[in-house]
N, CA, C and O atoms as CSV, one atom per row, in Angstrom:
chain,resi,resn,atom,element,x,y,z
A,1,MET,N,N,-2.231,2.164,-7.855
A,1,MET,CA,C,-2.787,2.446,-6.573
A,1,MET,C,C,-1.641,2.098,-5.520
A,1,MET,O,O,-1.041,1.025,-5.570
A,2,ASP,N,N,-1.391,3.026,-4.613
A,2,ASP,CA,C,-0.272,2.738,-3.677
A,2,ASP,C,C,-0.792,1.769,-2.631
A,2,ASP,O,O,-1.985,1.561,-2.409
A,3,HIS,N,N,0.211,1.213,-2.028
A,3,HIS,CA,C,-0.038,0.064,-1.092
A,3,HIS,C,C,-1.038,0.494,0.106
A,3,HIS,O,O,-1.944,-0.274,0.431
A,4,SER,N,N,-0.879,1.585,0.675
A,4,SER,CA,C,-1.684,1.865,1.821
A,4,SER,C,C,-3.107,2.040,1.390
A,4,SER,O,O,-3.994,1.669,2.159
A,5,LYS,N,N,-3.404,2.566,0.243
A,5,LYS,CA,C,-4.820,2.732,-0.185
A,5,LYS,C,C,-5.462,1.300,-0.411
A,5,LYS,O,O,-6.616,1.041,-0.068
A,6,GLU,N,N,-4.597,0.383,-1.029
A,6,GLU,CA,C,-5.007,-0.915,-1.242
A,6,GLU,C,C,-5.330,-1.611,-0.002
A,6,GLU,O,O,-6.376,-2.255,0.086
A,7,MET,N,N,-4.450,-1.518,1.021
A,7,MET,CA,C,-4.684,-1.984,2.298
A,7,MET,C,C,-5.958,-1.592,2.971
A,7,MET,O,O,-6.702,-2.372,3.565
A,8,VAL,N,N,-6.150,-0.221,2.813
A,8,VAL,CA,C,-7.281,0.389,3.519
A,8,VAL,C,C,-8.580,-0.326,2.908
A,8,VAL,O,O,-9.440,-0.826,3.634
A,9,LYS,N,N,-8.644,-0.329,1.574
A,9,LYS,CA,C,-9.797,-1.115,0.941
A,9,LYS,C,C,-10.104,-2.476,1.271
A,9,LYS,O,O,-11.253,-2.879,1.445
A,10,LEU,N,N,-8.966,-3.253,1.366
A,10,LEU,CA,C,-9.063,-4.611,1.824
A,10,LEU,C,C,-9.603,-4.715,3.336
A,10,LEU,O,O,-10.518,-5.463,3.681
A,11,ALA,N,N,-8.934,-3.896,4.132
A,11,ALA,CA,C,-9.371,-3.934,5.594
A,11,ALA,C,C,-10.795,-3.540,5.829
A,11,ALA,O,O,-11.505,-4.104,6.661
A,12,PHE,N,N,-11.216,-2.476,5.009
A,12,PHE,CA,C,-12.549,-1.928,5.151
A,12,PHE,C,C,-13.487,-2.994,4.656
A,12,PHE,O,O,-14.510,-3.183,5.313
A,13,ALA,N,N,-13.271,-3.700,3.601
A,13,ALA,CA,C,-14.114,-4.819,3.026
A,13,ALA,C,C,-14.234,-5.853,4.120
A,13,ALA,O,O,-15.345,-6.226,4.497
A,14,ALA,N,N,-13.064,-6.344,4.662
A,14,ALA,CA,C,-13.052,-7.396,5.727
A,14,ALA,C,C,-13.897,-7.072,6.921
A,14,ALA,O,O,-14.650,-7.903,7.429
A,15,LEU,N,N,-13.743,-5.729,7.397
A,15,LEU,CA,C,-14.623,-5.311,8.503
A,15,LEU,C,C,-16.081,-5.262,8.174
A,15,LEU,O,O,-16.916,-5.623,9.004
A,16,GLU,N,N,-16.427,-4.805,6.932
A,16,GLU,CA,C,-17.894,-4.852,6.584
A,16,GLU,C,C,-18.352,-6.284,6.488
A,16,GLU,O,O,-19.474,-6.614,6.871
A,17,GLU,N,N,-17.430,-7.191,5.943
A,17,GLU,CA,C,-17.898,-8.622,5.909
A,17,GLU,C,C,-18.349,-9.214,7.252
A,17,GLU,O,O,-19.268,-10.026,7.357
A,18,LYS,N,N,-17.667,-8.765,8.200
A,18,LYS,CA,C,-18.000,-9.293,9.620
A,18,LYS,C,C,-18.962,-8.368,10.422
A,18,LYS,O,O,-19.056,-8.364,11.650
A,19,LYS,N,N,-19.655,-7.593,9.568
A,19,LYS,CA,C,-20.578,-6.639,10.146
A,19,LYS,C,C,-20.075,-5.629,11.210
A,19,LYS,O,O,-20.752,-5.301,12.184
A,20,GLY,N,N,-18.925,-5.197,10.963
A,20,GLY,CA,C,-18.340,-4.085,11.771
A,20,GLY,C,C,-19.117,-2.857,11.774
A,20,GLY,O,O,-19.585,-2.466,10.705
A,21,GLU,N,N,-19.305,-2.226,12.804
A,21,GLU,CA,C,-20.102,-1.013,12.915
A,21,GLU,C,C,-19.276,0.329,12.821
A,21,GLU,O,O,-18.150,0.407,13.312
A,22,ASP,N,N,-19.899,1.408,12.154
A,22,ASP,CA,C,-19.337,2.571,12.038
A,22,ASP,C,C,-17.844,2.613,11.681
A,22,ASP,O,O,-17.024,3.140,12.434
A,23,ILE,N,N,-17.531,2.073,10.574
A,23,ILE,CA,C,-16.230,1.975,10.161
A,23,ILE,C,C,-15.714,3.332,9.575
A,23,ILE,O,O,-16.211,3.865,8.583
A,24,GLN,N,N,-14.675,3.828,10.284
A,24,GLN,CA,C,-14.181,5.098,9.911
A,24,GLN,C,C,-12.682,5.001,9.348
A,24,GLN,O,O,-11.871,4.199,9.811
A,25,ILE,N,N,-12.389,5.900,8.298
A,25,ILE,CA,C,-11.133,5.890,7.823
A,25,ILE,C,C,-10.557,7.244,7.939
A,25,ILE,O,O,-11.092,8.193,7.366
A,26,ILE,N,N,-9.479,7.380,8.662
A,26,ILE,CA,C,-8.824,8.694,8.838
A,26,ILE,C,C,-7.443,8.754,8.140
A,26,ILE,O,O,-6.576,7.904,8.344
A,27,ASP,N,N,-7.300,9.736,7.362
A,27,ASP,CA,C,-5.997,9.978,6.585
A,27,ASP,C,C,-5.196,10.796,7.607
A,27,ASP,O,O,-5.592,11.919,7.920
A,28,ILE,N,N,-4.104,10.278,8.126
A,28,ILE,CA,C,-3.303,10.840,9.120
A,28,ILE,C,C,-1.933,11.224,8.574
A,28,ILE,O,O,-0.993,11.511,9.315
A,29,GLN,N,N,-1.861,11.216,7.184
A,29,GLN,CA,C,-0.509,11.424,6.540
A,29,GLN,C,C,0.064,12.846,6.849
A,29,GLN,O,O,1.273,13.041,6.973
A,30,GLY,N,N,-0.827,13.767,6.957
A,30,GLY,CA,C,-0.483,15.204,7.224
A,30,GLY,C,C,-0.150,15.548,8.623
A,30,GLY,O,O,0.456,16.584,8.895
A,31,VAL,N,N,-0.553,14.657,9.555
A,31,VAL,CA,C,-0.410,15.000,10.990
A,31,VAL,C,C,0.400,14.030,11.797
A,31,VAL,O,O,0.611,14.271,12.986
A,32,SER,N,N,0.884,12.905,11.200
A,32,SER,CA,C,1.552,11.992,11.908
A,32,SER,C,C,2.589,11.095,11.039
A,32,SER,O,O,2.305,10.876,9.861
A,33,VAL,N,N,3.610,10.649,11.513
A,33,VAL,CA,C,4.518,9.775,10.908
A,33,VAL,C,C,4.188,8.246,11.208
A,33,VAL,O,O,4.759,7.331,10.615
A,34,LEU,N,N,3.221,8.056,12.176
A,34,LEU,CA,C,2.940,6.724,12.517
A,34,LEU,C,C,2.472,5.829,11.458
A,34,LEU,O,O,2.822,4.649,11.443
A,35,ALA,N,N,1.648,6.362,10.513
A,35,ALA,CA,C,0.962,5.601,9.518
A,35,ALA,C,C,0.411,6.611,8.489
A,35,ALA,O,O,0.415,7.825,8.693
A,36,ASP,N,N,-0.057,6.034,7.384
A,36,ASP,CA,C,-0.823,6.924,6.443
A,36,ASP,C,C,-2.383,6.961,6.864
A,36,ASP,O,O,-3.014,8.017,6.821
A,37,TYR,N,N,-2.905,5.864,7.231
A,37,TYR,CA,C,-4.359,5.808,7.546
A,37,TYR,C,C,-4.597,5.018,8.924
A,37,TYR,O,O,-3.895,4.073,9.286
A,38,PHE,N,N,-5.586,5.490,9.578
A,38,PHE,CA,C,-6.274,4.759,10.624
A,38,PHE,C,C,-7.503,4.252,10.148
A,38,PHE,O,O,-8.208,4.927,9.397
A,39,ILE,N,N,-7.832,3.073,10.537
A,39,ILE,CA,C,-9.276,2.580,10.292
A,39,ILE,C,C,-9.759,2.078,11.635
A,39,ILE,O,O,-9.115,1.287,12.323
A,40,ILE,N,N,-10.966,2.602,11.973
A,40,ILE,CA,C,-11.580,2.378,13.297
A,40,ILE,C,C,-12.885,1.826,13.054
A,40,ILE,O,O,-13.681,2.329,12.261
A,41,ALA,N,N,-13.128,0.703,13.794
A,41,ALA,CA,C,-14.505,0.096,13.735
A,41,ALA,C,C,-14.774,-0.557,15.025
A,41,ALA,O,O,-13.884,-0.755,15.852
A,42,ASN,N,N,-16.018,-0.894,15.197
A,42,ASN,CA,C,-16.365,-1.599,16.564
A,42,ASN,C,C,-17.383,-2.830,16.239
A,42,ASN,O,O,-18.103,-2.913,15.245
A,43,GLY,N,N,-17.291,-3.644,17.166
A,43,GLY,CA,C,-18.317,-4.923,17.083
A,43,GLY,C,C,-19.133,-4.836,18.360
A,43,GLY,O,O,-18.965,-3.980,19.229
A,44,ASN,N,N,-19.979,-5.752,18.384
A,44,ASN,CA,C,-20.960,-5.921,19.588
A,44,ASN,C,C,-20.450,-6.732,20.755
A,44,ASN,O,O,-20.899,-6.507,21.879
A,45,ASN,N,N,-19.565,-7.633,20.558
A,45,ASN,CA,C,-19.037,-8.419,21.611
A,45,ASN,C,C,-17.653,-8.925,21.247
A,45,ASN,O,O,-17.206,-8.762,20.112
A,46,SER,N,N,-16.929,-9.579,22.270
A,46,SER,CA,C,-15.597,-9.798,22.012
A,46,SER,C,C,-15.437,-10.873,20.864
A,46,SER,O,O,-14.442,-10.839,20.140
A,47,ASN,N,N,-16.409,-11.814,20.705
A,47,ASN,CA,C,-16.317,-12.759,19.563
A,47,ASN,C,C,-16.325,-12.144,18.226
A,47,ASN,O,O,-15.586,-12.562,17.334
A,48,GLN,N,N,-17.196,-11.095,18.052
A,48,GLN,CA,C,-17.321,-10.369,16.866
A,48,GLN,C,C,-15.994,-9.571,16.612
A,48,GLN,O,O,-15.459,-9.565,15.503
A,49,VAL,N,N,-15.492,-8.901,17.692
A,49,VAL,CA,C,-14.425,-8.106,17.632
A,49,VAL,C,C,-13.150,-8.940,17.059
A,49,VAL,O,O,-12.412,-8.473,16.192
A,50,GLN,N,N,-12.989,-10.111,17.588
A,50,GLN,CA,C,-11.941,-11.139,17.227
A,50,GLN,C,C,-12.078,-11.558,15.748
A,50,GLN,O,O,-11.126,-11.624,14.971
A,51,ALA,N,N,-13.400,-11.842,15.433
A,51,ALA,CA,C,-13.790,-12.250,14.076
A,51,ALA,C,C,-13.337,-11.216,13.096
A,51,ALA,O,O,-12.671,-11.525,12.108
A,52,MET,N,N,-13.717,-9.917,13.381
A,52,MET,CA,C,-13.336,-8.792,12.482
A,52,MET,C,C,-11.800,-8.726,12.301
A,52,MET,O,O,-11.284,-8.599,11.191
A,53,ALA,N,N,-11.104,-8.818,13.448
A,53,ALA,CA,C,-9.581,-8.686,13.387
A,53,ALA,C,C,-9.027,-9.958,12.539
A,53,ALA,O,O,-8.147,-9.816,11.690
A,54,ASP,N,N,-9.588,-11.146,12.828
A,54,ASP,CA,C,-9.186,-12.388,12.013
A,54,ASP,C,C,-9.310,-12.100,10.480
A,54,ASP,O,O,-8.397,-12.319,9.684
A,55,GLN,N,N,-10.537,-11.584,10.149
A,55,GLN,CA,C,-10.896,-11.387,8.733
A,55,GLN,C,C,-9.888,-10.369,8.110
A,55,GLN,O,O,-9.366,-10.576,7.015
A,56,VAL,N,N,-9.641,-9.257,8.867
A,56,VAL,CA,C,-8.666,-8.245,8.310
A,56,VAL,C,C,-7.289,-8.968,7.999
A,56,VAL,O,O,-6.731,-8.875,6.906
A,57,GLN,N,N,-6.825,-9.657,9.010
A,57,GLN,CA,C,-5.505,-10.346,9.027
A,57,GLN,C,C,-5.501,-11.240,7.742
A,57,GLN,O,O,-4.597,-11.136,6.913
A,58,GLU,N,N,-6.626,-12.197,7.590
A,58,GLU,CA,C,-6.608,-13.097,6.622
A,58,GLU,C,C,-6.595,-12.565,5.186
A,58,GLU,O,O,-5.880,-13.019,4.292
A,59,ASP,N,N,-7.542,-11.459,5.051
A,59,ASP,CA,C,-7.587,-10.782,3.723
A,59,ASP,C,C,-6.461,-10.033,3.292
A,59,ASP,O,O,-6.189,-9.981,2.092
A,60,LEU,N,N,-5.703,-9.380,4.243
A,60,LEU,CA,C,-4.469,-8.708,3.951
A,60,LEU,C,C,-3.338,-9.639,3.640
A,60,LEU,O,O,-2.526,-9.387,2.750
A,61,ALA,N,N,-3.291,-10.730,4.390
A,61,ALA,CA,C,-2.346,-11.684,4.198
A,61,ALA,C,C,-2.396,-12.437,2.754
A,61,ALA,O,O,-1.402,-12.782,2.114
A,62,LYS,N,N,-3.626,-12.605,2.408
A,62,LYS,CA,C,-3.759,-13.055,1.014
A,62,LYS,C,C,-3.333,-12.207,-0.018
A,62,LYS,O,O,-2.962,-12.697,-1.085
A,63,ALA,N,N,-3.340,-10.900,0.182
A,63,ALA,CA,C,-2.792,-9.919,-0.631
A,63,ALA,C,C,-1.278,-9.691,-0.440
A,63,ALA,O,O,-0.645,-8.911,-1.151
A,64,GLY,N,N,-0.743,-10.396,0.534
A,64,GLY,CA,C,0.704,-10.177,0.595
A,64,GLY,C,C,1.146,-9.359,1.742
A,64,GLY,O,O,2.340,-9.281,2.031
A,65,TYR,N,N,0.182,-8.719,2.437
A,65,TYR,CA,C,0.529,-7.806,3.568
A,65,TYR,C,C,0.597,-8.448,4.969
A,65,TYR,O,O,-0.422,-8.921,5.472
A,66,GLN,N,N,1.662,-8.466,5.538
A,66,GLN,CA,C,1.776,-9.034,7.012
A,66,GLN,C,C,1.626,-7.951,7.967
A,66,GLN,O,O,2.066,-6.812,7.807
A,67,CYS,N,N,0.965,-8.387,8.991
A,67,CYS,CA,C,0.748,-7.434,10.189
A,67,CYS,C,C,2.023,-7.513,10.948
A,67,CYS,O,O,2.552,-8.601,11.178
A,68,LYS,N,N,2.580,-6.265,11.383
A,68,LYS,CA,C,3.845,-6.204,11.951
A,68,LYS,C,C,3.576,-6.526,13.484
A,68,LYS,O,O,4.417,-7.186,14.096
A,69,GLN,N,N,2.406,-6.071,14.131
A,69,GLN,CA,C,2.117,-6.209,15.452
A,69,GLN,C,C,0.629,-6.281,15.730
A,69,GLN,O,O,-0.120,-5.528,15.107
A,70,VAL,N,N,0.158,-7.117,16.604
A,70,VAL,CA,C,-1.148,-7.095,17.179
A,70,VAL,C,C,-1.184,-7.019,18.654
A,70,VAL,O,O,-0.522,-7.768,19.373
A,71,GLU,N,N,-1.984,-6.083,19.089
A,71,GLU,CA,C,-2.174,-5.850,20.566
A,71,GLU,C,C,-3.566,-6.038,20.860
A,71,GLU,O,O,-4.432,-5.682,20.060
A,72,GLY,N,N,-3.859,-6.631,22.073
A,72,GLY,CA,C,-5.161,-6.700,22.578
A,72,GLY,C,C,-6.034,-7.777,22.214
A,72,GLY,O,O,-7.178,-7.793,22.669
A,73,TYR,N,N,-5.599,-8.739,21.395
A,73,TYR,CA,C,-6.414,-9.694,20.829
A,73,TYR,C,C,-7.150,-10.609,21.882
A,73,TYR,O,O,-8.344,-10.872,21.737
A,74,GLN,N,N,-6.451,-11.064,22.892
A,74,GLN,CA,C,-6.938,-11.835,23.933
A,74,GLN,C,C,-8.216,-11.192,24.598
A,74,GLN,O,O,-9.304,-11.767,24.648
A,75,SER,N,N,-7.984,-10.046,25.058
A,75,SER,CA,C,-9.150,-9.277,25.826
A,75,SER,C,C,-10.258,-8.784,24.897
A,75,SER,O,O,-11.414,-8.640,25.295
A,76,ALA,N,N,-9.875,-8.535,23.669
A,76,ALA,CA,C,-10.766,-8.220,22.571
A,76,ALA,C,C,-11.716,-6.926,22.936
A,76,ALA,O,O,-12.823,-6.786,22.417
A,77,ASN,N,N,-11.183,-6.029,23.853
A,77,ASN,CA,C,-11.820,-4.880,24.064
A,77,ASN,C,C,-11.389,-3.780,22.940
A,77,ASN,O,O,-12.188,-2.996,22.428
A,78,TRP,N,N,-10.116,-3.841,22.665
A,78,TRP,CA,C,-9.501,-2.880,21.660
A,78,TRP,C,C,-8.326,-3.674,21.003
A,78,TRP,O,O,-7.271,-3.880,21.603
A,79,ILE,N,N,-8.566,-4.095,19.770
A,79,ILE,CA,C,-7.453,-4.782,19.039
A,79,ILE,C,C,-6.847,-3.773,18.075
A,79,ILE,O,O,-7.490,-3.134,17.241
A,80,LEU,N,N,-5.532,-3.703,18.286
A,80,LEU,CA,C,-4.828,-2.757,17.235
A,80,LEU,C,C,-4.003,-3.663,16.371
A,80,LEU,O,O,-3.329,-4.566,16.867
A,81,MET,N,N,-4.049,-3.442,15.157
A,81,MET,CA,C,-3.219,-4.175,14.098
A,81,MET,C,C,-2.473,-3.187,13.366
A,81,MET,O,O,-3.004,-2.311,12.682
A,82,ASP,N,N,-1.144,-3.351,13.529
A,82,ASP,CA,C,-0.200,-2.419,12.871
A,82,ASP,C,C,0.390,-3.054,11.584
A,82,ASP,O,O,1.114,-4.050,11.593
A,83,TYR,N,N,0.002,-2.370,10.471
A,83,TYR,CA,C,0.528,-2.933,9.130
A,83,TYR,C,C,1.533,-1.783,8.577
A,83,TYR,O,O,1.726,-1.650,7.368
A,84,LYS,N,N,2.102,-1.037,9.460
A,84,LYS,CA,C,3.088,0.051,9.197
A,84,LYS,C,C,2.384,1.308,8.408
A,84,LYS,O,O,2.288,2.426,8.916
A,85,ASP,N,N,1.947,1.003,7.213
A,85,ASP,CA,C,1.291,2.067,6.479
A,85,ASP,C,C,-0.147,2.459,6.872
A,85,ASP,O,O,-0.631,3.568,6.643
A,86,ILE,N,N,-0.837,1.353,7.540
A,86,ILE,CA,C,-2.091,1.550,7.974
A,86,ILE,C,C,-2.222,0.865,9.395
A,86,ILE,O,O,-1.617,-0.171,9.671
A,87,ILE,N,N,-3.026,1.498,10.238
A,87,ILE,CA,C,-3.268,0.924,11.672
A,87,ILE,C,C,-4.866,0.612,11.731
A,87,ILE,O,O,-5.718,1.478,11.535
A,88,VAL,N,N,-5.105,-0.545,11.985
A,88,VAL,CA,C,-6.543,-0.975,12.157
A,88,VAL,C,C,-6.876,-1.008,13.759
A,88,VAL,O,O,-6.147,-1.546,14.592
A,89,HIS,N,N,-7.908,-0.445,13.998
A,89,HIS,CA,C,-8.389,-0.390,15.510
A,89,HIS,C,C,-9.688,-1.043,15.502
A,89,HIS,O,O,-10.588,-0.547,14.823
A,90,VAL,N,N,-9.896,-2.135,16.201
A,90,VAL,CA,C,-11.299,-2.824,16.285
A,90,VAL,C,C,-11.639,-2.840,17.879
A,90,VAL,O,O,-10.967,-3.419,18.733
A,91,PHE,N,N,-12.607,-2.222,18.058
A,91,PHE,CA,C,-13.045,-1.914,19.469
A,91,PHE,C,C,-14.445,-2.713,19.849
A,91,PHE,O,O,-15.294,-2.984,18.999
A,92,CYS,N,N,-14.543,-2.998,21.042
A,92,CYS,CA,C,-16.025,-3.248,21.496
A,92,CYS,C,C,-16.662,-1.797,21.606
A,92,CYS,O,O,-15.947,-0.797,21.677
A,93,ARG,N,N,-17.913,-1.745,21.615
A,93,ARG,CA,C,-18.538,-0.419,21.462
A,93,ARG,C,C,-18.131,0.596,22.677
A,93,ARG,O,O,-17.820,1.771,22.481
A,94,GLU,N,N,-18.176,0.021,23.858
A,94,GLU,CA,C,-17.981,0.816,25.077
A,94,GLU,C,C,-16.537,1.401,25.062
A,94,GLU,O,O,-16.337,2.583,25.342
A,95,ASP,N,N,-15.548,0.547,24.731
A,95,ASP,CA,C,-14.149,1.095,24.665
A,95,ASP,C,C,-13.910,2.098,23.587
A,95,ASP,O,O,-13.092,3.005,23.741
A,96,ARG,N,N,-14.673,1.936,22.403
A,96,ARG,CA,C,-14.503,2.876,21.393
A,96,ARG,C,C,-15.059,4.286,21.875
A,96,ARG,O,O,-14.462,5.323,21.583
A,97,LEU,N,N,-16.157,4.278,22.580
A,97,LEU,CA,C,-16.644,5.514,23.051
A,97,LEU,C,C,-15.744,6.136,24.022
A,97,LEU,O,O,-15.498,7.341,23.960
A,98,PHE,N,N,-15.241,5.372,24.918
A,98,PHE,CA,C,-14.289,5.764,25.924
A,98,PHE,C,C,-13.080,6.457,25.283
A,98,PHE,O,O,-12.801,7.618,25.582
A,99,TYR,N,N,-12.362,5.746,24.400
A,99,TYR,CA,C,-11.066,6.232,23.966
A,99,TYR,C,C,-11.237,7.307,22.765
A,99,TYR,O,O,-10.334,8.100,22.497
A,100,ASP,N,N,-12.324,7.275,22.147
A,100,ASP,CA,C,-12.732,8.323,21.194
A,100,ASP,C,C,-11.606,8.822,20.239
A,100,ASP,O,O,-11.363,10.024,20.137
A,101,LEU,N,N,-10.900,7.835,19.517
A,101,LEU,CA,C,-9.821,8.116,18.745
A,101,LEU,C,C,-10.126,9.130,17.617
A,101,LEU,O,O,-9.265,9.863,17.130
A,102,GLU,N,N,-11.402,9.111,17.250
A,102,GLU,CA,C,-11.810,10.058,16.141
A,102,GLU,C,C,-11.573,11.521,16.606
A,102,GLU,O,O,-11.132,12.379,15.842
A,103,ARG,N,N,-11.894,11.756,17.917
A,103,ARG,CA,C,-11.711,13.148,18.494
A,103,ARG,C,C,-10.135,13.470,18.495
A,103,ARG,O,O,-9.648,14.533,18.110
A,104,ILE,N,N,-9.478,12.448,18.956
A,104,ILE,CA,C,-8.041,12.723,19.190
A,104,ILE,C,C,-7.244,12.911,17.894
A,104,ILE,O,O,-6.199,13.560,17.847
A,105,TRP,N,N,-7.809,12.301,16.847
A,105,TRP,CA,C,-7.157,12.427,15.457
A,105,TRP,C,C,-7.969,13.287,14.590
A,105,TRP,O,O,-8.024,13.025,13.389
A,106,ARG,N,N,-8.650,14.358,15.113
A,106,ARG,CA,C,-9.629,15.059,14.326
A,106,ARG,C,C,-8.839,15.924,13.387
A,106,ARG,O,O,-9.461,16.495,12.491
A,107,ASP,N,N,-7.525,16.090,13.489
A,107,ASP,CA,C,-6.736,16.880,12.612
A,107,ASP,C,C,-6.572,16.150,11.343
A,107,ASP,O,O,-6.268,16.808,10.348
A,108,GLY,N,N,-6.728,14.925,11.250
A,108,GLY,CA,C,-6.608,14.026,10.119
A,108,GLY,C,C,-7.852,14.290,9.199
A,108,GLY,O,O,-8.810,14.968,9.571
A,109,LYS,N,N,-7.760,13.737,8.048
A,109,LYS,CA,C,-8.938,13.887,7.116
A,109,LYS,C,C,-9.764,12.750,7.038
A,109,LYS,O,O,-9.288,11.696,6.616
A,110,THR,N,N,-11.007,12.832,7.412
A,110,THR,CA,C,-11.827,11.643,7.461
A,110,THR,C,C,-12.330,11.317,5.999
A,110,THR,O,O,-12.822,12.179,5.270
A,111,ILE,N,N,-12.169,10.048,5.652
A,111,ILE,CA,C,-12.526,9.612,4.287
A,111,ILE,C,C,-13.968,9.144,4.493
A,111,ILE,O,O,-14.228,8.190,5.228
A,112,VAL,N,N,-14.920,9.850,3.816
A,112,VAL,CA,C,-16.348,9.496,3.901
A,112,VAL,C,C,-16.663,8.239,3.102
A,112,VAL,O,O,-17.490,7.429,3.521
A,113,ASP,N,N,-16.054,8.080,2.032
A,113,ASP,CA,C,-16.339,6.916,1.172
A,113,ASP,C,C,-15.012,6.249,0.813
A,113,ASP,O,O,-14.097,6.908,0.319
A,114,VAL,N,N,-14.910,4.979,1.054
A,114,VAL,CA,C,-13.760,4.306,0.717
A,114,VAL,C,C,-13.411,4.358,-0.815
A,114,VAL,O,O,-12.266,4.110,-1.192
A,115,LYS,N,N,-14.382,4.672,-1.660
A,115,LYS,CA,C,-14.190,4.707,-3.113
A,115,LYS,C,C,-13.384,6.102,-3.287
A,115,LYS,O,O,-12.842,6.232,-4.384
A,116,GLU,N,N,-13.249,7.021,-2.487
A,116,GLU,CA,C,-12.466,8.254,-2.565
A,116,GLU,C,C,-11.019,8.025,-2.646
A,116,GLU,O,O,-10.270,8.891,-3.098
A,117,LEU,N,N,-10.551,6.753,-2.175
A,117,LEU,CA,C,-9.147,6.410,-2.206
A,117,LEU,C,C,-8.584,6.158,-3.542
A,117,LEU,O,O,-7.396,5.860,-3.664
């Protein structure tokens, strides 16, 4: 399994563990050089959003993957974690609806089930 798929599976499981809502995986390999995959999820409040981000970082670090950059952690409205091959977006619900990344990246392939990877 390539690294990006393994990272997606680990991040997805971490977000699920912290009760992340509406976790979406978008394969952007064919439409962008930014990364291979976007993972988008939301939480109900800033504490949950930060806990989700913390769990992703912890689980990926255990597997040997280091986050290149984290943005938005303090405000916890939209936390972006850049792992180079994957980018994890953790939103509060209102900001997720506002920014609507799924619409912006609709040219990517939505992965319906993480087991498809």
